[in-house]
N, C-alpha and C positions, 0 to 999 in steps of 0.2 A: 436510426442505427441502434441496435441493442447494446447492452452493456458488454456482453462477451465480444462482440465485433469491435467495439471501441477499444477494449483492452488488447485485442489482437493487433489493431492498428498501432497502438502505442508500442507494442512489442516489435512490430516491423520497423518503426521509426528508430527504436533503440538499436536494432540490428544494423540498420543503415549507418547510424552514427558510429557503431563499433567497427564497421568495415572501413570507414574513413579515418579512424583514430590511428595515430602514429605511436602513441605511448602504449606499451603492453598492459600496464595497470589500468589505464582508461578503457582499453578494449575489453579487458576482463570484467570490469565493473559494469560497463554497458551491456555486456552479454548476460550478466547476472540480473540486471534490471529487466532485460527482455524476458528472461525466464520467469521472473516474478510476475510480469504482465500476463504471460501465457498461463501460469498457474492460477492467477486470479480469473482469467477468462474461463478456464475449465471449471473452477468452483462456481462461478456465476451461472454457467450453462447447466450445471448439474444441481444447482440450488444448495450446494454444500456450504457456501459462505454464510448462509443464514444461521447455521448451527454454531458458528464461531464468533458471532457478534457479541461484543462485550456489553454488559449492562451499562446503563448510564451512570456516570459517577455520582456518588453521594456527596452532596454539598452540606457541610455542617457549619452552623454559625459558631463563632468563637464563644467560649464560655466566659461571660463577663461577671466577675465577682466584685461585689462592692465591699470595700474595706470600710470599717467603722473608724471614725476619727476620735 
């Protein structure tokens, strides 16, 4: 299964959950999640997501100063 198809599967699951949700806020949130999965699937299928990847974080060691006694 390709990434876009997996993302679409996750979107479909979120829509199913939204359909069975009784709380309107929960339903709205699940539909937003589904839309996010669909957007991600579209980006992955078009190769767009590669352009938006963040660079790895820079890890810096703390500056340790020695004090003279």
